[in-house]
C-alpha positions in Angstrom: 52.9 23.9 -128.6 51.2 27.2 -128.0 51.4 28.4 -124.4 49.6 31.4 -122.9 51.0 33.6 -120.1 48.1 35.1 -118.2 49.1 37.9 -115.7 46.1 38.5 -113.6 45.4 40.9 -110.7 44.5 38.6 -107.8 43.2 40.0 -104.5 44.2 38.3 -101.3 41.3 36.1 -100.0 38.9 36.9 -102.9 38.7 33.2 -103.9 35.6 33.7 -106.1 36.9 36.8 -107.8 40.3 35.2 -108.4 38.8 32.0 -109.8 36.6 34.1 -112.1 39.6 35.8 -113.5 41.5 32.5 -114.0 38.5 30.9 -115.7 37.9 33.8 -118.0 41.6 34.1 -118.9 41.8 30.4 -119.6 38.8 30.7 -122.0 40.5 33.6 -123.8 43.7 31.6 -124.1 41.8 28.6 -125.5 40.0 30.9 -128.0 43.4 32.1 -129.2 44.6 28.6 -129.8 46.8 28.0 -126.7 47.0 24.4 -125.4 48.4 25.4 -122.0 47.9 28.5 -119.9 50.2 29.6 -117.1 49.0 31.7 -114.1 51.1 33.4 -111.4 52.3 32.1 -108.1 49.6 31.9 -105.4 47.1 33.2 -108.0 44.2 31.5 -106.2 44.7 32.8 -102.6 46.5 36.0 -103.6 50.0 36.9 -102.6 51.3 37.7 -100.0 48.5 36.4 -97.7 50.9 36.5 -94.7 49.3 35.1 -91.5 46.0 34.4 -93.2 47.5 31.1 -94.5 47.6 30.0 -90.9 43.8 30.0 -90.8 42.3 26.6 -91.8 39.2 28.2 -93.4 41.4 30.4 -95.6 43.3 27.3 -96.9 40.0 25.5 -97.4 38.6 28.4 -99.4 41.7 28.3 -101.6 41.2 24.5 -102.2 37.5 24.9 -103.1 38.5 27.6 -105.7 41.1 25.1 -107.1 38.4 22.5 -107.4 36.1 24.9 -109.2 38.8 26.0 -111.6 39.5 22.3 -112.5 35.8 21.6 -113.1 35.0 24.7 -115.1 38.1 25.0 -117.4 38.0 22.7 -120.4 39.9 22.3 -123.7 43.1 23.7 -122.3 45.6 22.6 -119.6 46.4 25.0 -116.7 49.3 25.6 -114.4 48.2 27.8 -111.4 49.6 28.7 -108.0 47.9 27.8 -104.8 48.5 27.0 -101.1 48.8 23.2 -100.7 48.2 21.7 -97.2 49.8 18.3 -96.4 49.2 16.2 -93.4 52.4 15.1 -91.7 54.0 15.0 -88.3 56.6 17.8 -88.8 57.0 21.1 -90.5 54.4 23.8 -91.3 52.3 21.3 -93.3 51.8 23.9 -96.1 53.5 24.3 -99.5 53.7 27.1 -102.0 52.6 25.0 -104.9 51.5 25.1 -108.5 48.9 22.6 -109.8 49.0 21.2 -113.3 45.4 20.7 -114.3 44.3 18.6 -117.3 40.8 17.5 -118.2 39.3 18.5 -114.9 41.8 17.0 -112.6 45.1 17.9 -111.0 47.6 15.7 -112.8 50.7 16.9 -110.8 51.7 19.3 -108.1 54.9 21.2 -108.1 56.3 22.7 -104.9 58.5 25.7 -104.4 61.9 24.7 -103.3 63.6 28.0 -102.5 61.8 30.0 -99.9 63.0 33.6 -99.7 63.4 35.2 -96.2 64.9 38.6 -97.0 63.5 42.1 -97.4 59.7 41.8 -97.7 59.8 38.0 -98.0 59.1 35.7 -95.0 58.0 32.4 -96.7 59.8 30.1 -94.3 57.4 31.4 -91.7 54.5 29.8 -93.5 55.7 27.2 -96.0 57.8 24.1 -96.1 60.3 23.9 -99.0 59.7 21.4 -101.8 62.1 18.5 -101.8 62.5 17.7 -105.5 61.7 19.6 -108.7 59.6 17.7 -111.1 59.3 17.6 -114.9 55.9 16.9 -116.4 55.2 16.0 -120.0 52.4 17.4 -122.0 51.8 17.1 -125.7 55.3 15.7 -126.1 57.0 18.7 -124.4 58.8 18.1 -121.0 58.0 21.1 -118.8 60.3 21.9 -115.9 58.0 23.8 -113.5 59.5 26.3 -111.0 58.0 28.9 -108.7 59.4 32.4 -108.5 62.5 32.2 -106.3 63.4 28.8 -107.8 65.1 30.6 -110.7 66.9 33.2 -108.7 69.9 31.1 -107.8 71.8 30.5 -111.0 75.6 30.3 -110.1 76.6 31.7 -113.5 74.6 34.9 -112.8 74.9 35.6 -109.1 78.4 36.2 -107.5 77.0 34.9 -104.2 74.1 32.5 -104.0 71.6 32.3 -101.1 70.8 28.6 -101.5 72.9 25.5 -102.1 70.5 24.0 -104.7 69.7 25.1 -108.2 66.3 23.8 -109.2 66.7 24.9 -112.9 69.9 22.8 -113.3 68.2 19.8 -111.7 65.2 20.1 -114.0 67.5 20.4 -117.1 69.3 17.2 -115.9 65.8 15.5 -115.8 65.4 16.4 -119.5 63.2 19.5 -119.3 62.6 21.0 -122.8 61.2 24.2 -121.4 61.5 25.9 -118.0 58.3 27.4 -116.7 58.4 29.9 -113.9 55.1 31.0 -112.2 55.9 34.0 -110.1 54.8 36.8 -107.8 57.9 39.0 -108.2 57.3 42.5 -106.8 58.4 45.5 -108.8 61.4 47.6 -107.8 63.1 50.0 -110.1 66.4 48.1 -109.9 64.7 44.7 -110.5 63.0 45.9 -113.7 66.1 45.4 -115.8 67.9 42.9 -113.5 65.1 40.3 -113.6 64.9 40.5 -117.4 68.7 40.0 -117.7 68.6 37.1 -115.3 65.9 35.2 -117.0 67.6 35.7 -120.4 70.8 34.4 -118.9 69.1 31.2 -117.7 67.7 30.5 -121.1 71.1 31.0 -122.7 73.1 29.1 -120.1 70.9 26.0 -120.2 69.9 26.3 -123.9 66.2 26.0 -123.1 63.2 28.3 -123.6 62.1 30.0 -120.4 58.5 31.1 -119.8 57.9 33.6 -117.0 54.4 34.6 -115.9 54.3 37.2 -113.2 51.5 38.5 -110.9 50.0 42.0 -111.5 48.6 44.6 -109.2 49.1 46.2 -105.8 48.8 44.3 -102.6 49.5 46.5 -99.6 53.0 47.9 -99.9 54.0 45.7 -102.8 53.4 46.4 -106.5 53.5 43.6 -109.0 54.3 44.8 -112.5 53.5 41.8 -114.6 56.0 42.1 -117.5 55.5 38.4 -118.2 57.9 37.2 -120.9 59.0 34.2 -123.0 62.7 33.8 -123.9 64.0 31.5 -126.6 67.0 29.2 -126.0 69.3 31.9 -127.4 67.9 34.5 -125.1 65.7 36.2 -127.7 62.4 37.6 -126.5 59.6 35.5 -128.0 56.6 37.1 -126.2 56.2 40.0 -123.9 53.2 41.2 -121.8 52.4 44.8 -121.0 53.7 46.2 -117.7 51.3 47.3 -114.9 48.1 46.0 -116.7 46.4 42.7 -116.8 47.4 41.0 -120.0 47.5 37.7 -121.8 50.1 36.8 -124.4 50.6 33.6 -126.4 53.9 32.1 -127.5 54.2 29.4 -130.1 57.2 27.3 -129.1 57.2 25.4 -132.4 57.4 28.6 -134.5 59.6 30.4 -132.0 57.4 33.6 -131.9 54.6 35.1 -129.9 52.8 38.3 -128.9 55.1 41.2 -128.2 53.3 44.0 -126.3 54.8 47.4 -125.6 57.3 48.0 -122.8 57.6 51.4 -121.1 60.3 53.6 -122.3 62.3 54.2 -119.0 62.4 53.5 -115.3 60.8 56.9 -114.3 57.8 56.1 -116.5 57.6 52.7 -114.9 57.9 54.1 -111.4 55.0 56.5 -112.1 52.8 53.7 -113.5 53.7 51.6 -110.5 52.6 54.3 -108.0 49.3 54.8 -109.8 48.6 51.1 -109.9 49.7 50.6 -106.2 47.5 53.5 -105.1 44.5 52.4 -107.0 44.6 48.8 -105.9 45.4 49.6 -102.3 42.3 51.8 -102.2 39.9 49.6 -104.2 40.9 46.3 -102.5 40.1 47.7 -99.1 36.9 49.5 -100.2 37.8 53.1 -101.0 36.6 54.7 -104.2 37.8 58.3 -103.6 40.8 60.1 -102.2 41.6 63.4 -100.4 44.9 65.1 -99.7 46.3 68.3 -98.4 47.3 70.6 -101.3 50.0 73.0 -100.3 51.3 74.3 -103.6 54.5 72.3 -103.1 56.0 69.7 -105.4 55.2 66.6 -103.3 51.5 67.2 -102.9 51.4 68.2 -106.6 52.9 64.8 -107.6 50.5 62.9 -105.3 47.5 64.8 -106.7 48.6 63.8 -110.3 49.0 60.2 -109.2 45.6 60.2 -107.4 43.9 61.6 -110.5 45.4 58.7 -112.5 44.4 56.1 -109.9 40.9 57.2 -109.0 39.9 59.5 -111.9 40.0 63.2 -111.3 36.3 63.3 -110.4 37.0 61.2 -107.4 39.8 63.2 -105.9 39.6 66.2 -103.6 42.5 68.6 -103.0 42.2 70.4 -99.7 43.9 73.8 -99.4 44.5 74.8 -95.7 46.3 78.1 -95.8 47.8 79.7 -92.7 49.4 83.1 -92.0 52.7 81.6 -93.5 51.2 80.4 -96.7 52.3 82.5 -99.7 49.8 83.8 -102.2 51.9 82.1 -104.9 51.5 78.7 -103.2 47.8 79.0 -103.0 47.5 80.1 -106.7 49.9 77.3 -107.8 47.8 74.7 -106.0 44.6 76.0 -107.6 46.1 76.0 -111.1 47.4 72.4 -110.6 43.9 71.2 -109.6 42.3 73.0 -112.6 44.9 71.4 -114.9 44.0 67.9 -113.6 40.2 68.5 -113.3 40.3 67.9 -109.6 37.9 69.6 -107.2 39.2 71.6 -104.3 38.2 72.8 -100.9 39.7 75.8 -99.1 39.6 75.6 -95.3 41.8 78.3 -93.8 43.4 77.3 -90.5 44.2 80.7 -89.1 41.4 80.9 -86.6 42.1 77.4 -85.3 45.8 78.0 -85.1 45.2 81.3 -83.2 42.9 79.6 -80.8 45.5 76.9 -80.1 48.2 79.6 -79.4 45.8 81.5 -77.1 44.9 78.4 -75.1 48.4 77.2 -74.8 50.0 80.5 -74.1 49.8 80.3 -70.3 51.4 76.9 -70.4 54.1 78.0 -72.8 55.0 81.1 -70.8 58.7 81.7 -70.9 59.4 79.3 -73.7 60.3 80.8 -77.0 58.5 79.7 -80.2 60.0 76.6 -81.8 59.0 73.6 -83.8 56.1 73.1 -81.4 54.2 76.0 -83.0 55.1 74.8 -86.4 53.9 71.3 -85.8 50.5 72.6 -84.5 49.7 73.8 -88.0 50.5 70.4 -89.5 48.4 68.7 -86.9 45.4 71.0 -87.4 45.6 70.2 -91.1 45.8 66.4 -90.4 42.7 66.7 -88.3 40.8 68.5 -91.1 41.7 65.9 -93.8 40.8 63.0 -91.5 37.5 64.7 -90.7 36.7 64.8 -94.4 37.7 61.2 -94.7 35.4 60.2 -91.9 32.5 62.2 -93.2 32.7 61.3 -96.9 34.7 58.0 -97.0 37.8 59.4 -98.8 41.1 57.6 -98.5 43.6 60.2 -97.2 46.9 60.2 -99.1 49.9 61.5 -97.2 52.5 63.3 -99.3 55.8 63.0 -97.5 58.7 61.6 -99.6 61.5 59.2 -98.7 64.1 61.9 -98.0 61.7 63.5 -95.5 60.8 60.2 -93.9 64.5 59.3 -93.6 65.4 62.5 -91.8 62.2 62.8 -89.7 61.3 66.1 -91.6 57.6 65.3 -91.1 55.1 65.7 -88.3 53.5 62.8 -86.5 49.7 63.1 -86.6 50.1 66.0 -88.9 51.3 65.7 -92.5 52.0 62.0 -91.8 48.2 61.5 -91.2 46.6 59.3 -93.8 45.9 55.8 -95.0 48.6 55.5 -97.7 52.0 57.2 -98.0 52.3 57.3 -101.8 55.8 58.8 -102.0 57.3 57.0 -98.9 59.9 55.3 -101.1 60.4 58.2 -103.6 63.5 60.4 -102.8 63.0 64.1 -103.3 65.3 64.2 -106.4 63.2 61.5 -107.9 60.0 63.5 -107.2 61.2 66.1 -109.6 61.9 63.5 -112.3 58.5 62.0 -111.9 56.9 65.4 -112.2 58.8 65.8 -115.5 57.2 62.6 -116.7 53.7 63.9 -115.7 54.5 67.1 -117.7 55.9 65.3 -120.8 52.9 65.9 -123.1 51.6 69.2 -121.6 52.2 71.3 -118.5 50.0 69.8 -115.7 52.2 70.6 -112.7 52.9 74.4 -113.0 56.5 75.4 -113.6 56.2 77.7 -110.6 55.8 74.7 -108.3 58.9 73.0 -109.8 61.2 76.0 -109.7 60.6 77.4 -106.2 62.7 76.3 -103.3 61.0 73.6 -101.2 59.4 74.9 -98.0 57.0 73.6 -95.4 55.7 77.2 -94.9 55.3 76.8 -91.2 57.2 80.0 -90.3 58.4 83.1 -92.1 60.9 82.6 -95.0 61.3 78.9 -94.2 63.2 76.6 -96.6 63.8 72.9 -96.3 67.5 73.5 -96.7 67.4 75.4 -93.4 67.0 72.1 -91.6 68.3 69.5 -94.1 71.4 69.1 -96.4 70.8 69.9 -100.1 68.5 67.2 -101.5 71.0 66.0 -104.1 73.6 65.4 -101.4 71.0 63.9 -98.9 69.6 61.5 -101.5 73.1 60.4 -102.5 73.8 59.4 -98.9 70.3 57.9 -98.4 70.6 55.6 -101.5 74.0 54.3 -100.5 73.2 53.8 -96.9 69.7 52.5 -97.0 69.6 50.6 -100.2 73.3 49.5 -100.6 74.1 49.2 -96.9 77.2 51.4 -97.0 78.4 52.4 -93.5 79.8 55.7 -92.4 83.4 54.9 -93.4 82.4 53.8 -96.8 80.2 56.9 -97.4 83.1 59.2 -96.5 85.5 57.1 -98.7 83.0 57.6 -101.5 83.5 61.4 -101.2 80.8 62.6 -98.9 81.6 65.2 -96.3 81.9 63.6 -92.8 79.7 66.3 -91.2 76.9 65.7 -93.7 77.1 62.0 -93.2 77.0 62.3 -89.4 74.1 64.7 -89.7 72.1 62.3 -91.9 72.8 59.3 -89.7 71.8 61.1 -86.6 68.5 62.2 -88.1 67.9 58.8 -89.6 68.3 56.9 -86.3 66.5 59.5 -84.1 63.4 59.2 -86.4 62.8 55.5 -86.5 59.9 55.8 -84.1 58.1 58.2 -86.5 58.5 55.8 -89.4 57.0 52.9 -87.4 53.8 55.0 -87.0 53.6 56.1 -90.6 50.9 55.0 -93.1 51.9 52.1 -95.3 54.1 53.2 -98.2 54.4 51.9 -101.7 57.7 50.1 -102.4 59.7 51.2 -105.4 63.3 50.6 -104.4 65.4 47.6 -103.1 65.0 48.8 -99.5 61.9 50.8 -98.5 60.8 52.1 -95.1 58.3 49.3 -94.7 58.0 45.8 -93.3 61.1 44.8 -95.3 63.3 47.0 -93.1 63.3 45.9 -89.5 65.1 48.2 -87.1 64.5 48.1 -83.3 63.2 51.3 -81.7 64.8 50.8 -78.3 68.5 50.6 -79.1 71.6 52.6 -78.7 73.8 51.4 -81.6 75.1 54.2 -83.8 77.3 53.6 -86.8 
């Protein structure tokens, strides 16, 4: 049997658009000889829809789209994810389900059994768990249908499991010839290899082919990378879809081969593609077609400008230079050279007159108080007002440029450089910023070497350097990764070789800046633990590790 894996870019709540994509992909799969086409988890309503699934009209729209898909697809069977309401006296009354459609009707419904409730996932808030996995036979092949998390509980792969049941094992005991997994598995750098290894291990352990179709696109903070794959019973790759682009691949289970599309070379290349996709989809799905950002001549704004040019096209991006008395000539020249290399237009709006007026008007009220970060932050807030004014006037999405290292330590200004609609680098540590810049420059120098080689500085006072206020970034990022992503406490960090004073300094900055992060723009998730809705820390609390 030939089976197609169709990774499509669904938009939450766009029932007509999502159905159009599904119908078109099914027609292409049929044209290419497939007898069955698989679509991702919640492909019809979009994922994650969060509290929208609590609205009856939202669920009804999803059911109407399912009916339309069943009516309009012919000559090929379909497995597609949707939200299934069920009338009963207890529970949520809603399942995360996949419909198996043949000849215009839903022949069977398969309900997700394992509902994740960690990090960004909160599925028990909305769905009831399925009670039994189910095998369905089609053209003589017994298909064991699972939905995303259902395959993430293999006891032979995970040292500690989150659930007592293993749907894959239960389906194999029912006689499944093939395991099908329809998923909406968000991208993280760590997961990129881990997920592939896990799926291969399942195929090998149970001696059955495994077909994995994943969602594609950005939905708010989450980025879905696609990377749909088919594994043979020996763990070999039979088919592979492209990462970060809509794609359709066909696998012939009888012949044991299928379409093998290219895979990105390394994790940094994948991270850069993820950020461009996440930025583009966040903007387009909420109605923005252009972007603006403050351009300082520093490495962070340089990388965001390069990502924005990929996401929107350079003709739709505006870099705004807002020099002050502390801006070096080199920084201004570097920013202009970068914009020229990318083909991005620039505006130059000096802030000196505005800043001087602020100082003049506030001087009587600041009498007797020496200059401090207050005066520094005024400059950042003036710049924030300017880029937001351009957004209001011309409809640009403002991209903020702070990185994860700065967000972690509070080295950012509320209503200043944090102003914006999307924080592109919010989950990118400073050391990774430089690695991604190297990827941008791989074929030719786009980001000028002068930007990459100078010491990072906010340029808010004379001779200012980031390292005046922060530990060296390689040290800071080492602590950040271990504490935020791995959960290592103070004692473990020190035992791992970090200086106690540096650890204490980082932890103090981290905890004192939680209120800033709560007010930040949404940030694209790249790592296992981002500063977003997957990390929930109370603001009013006194615990210190």
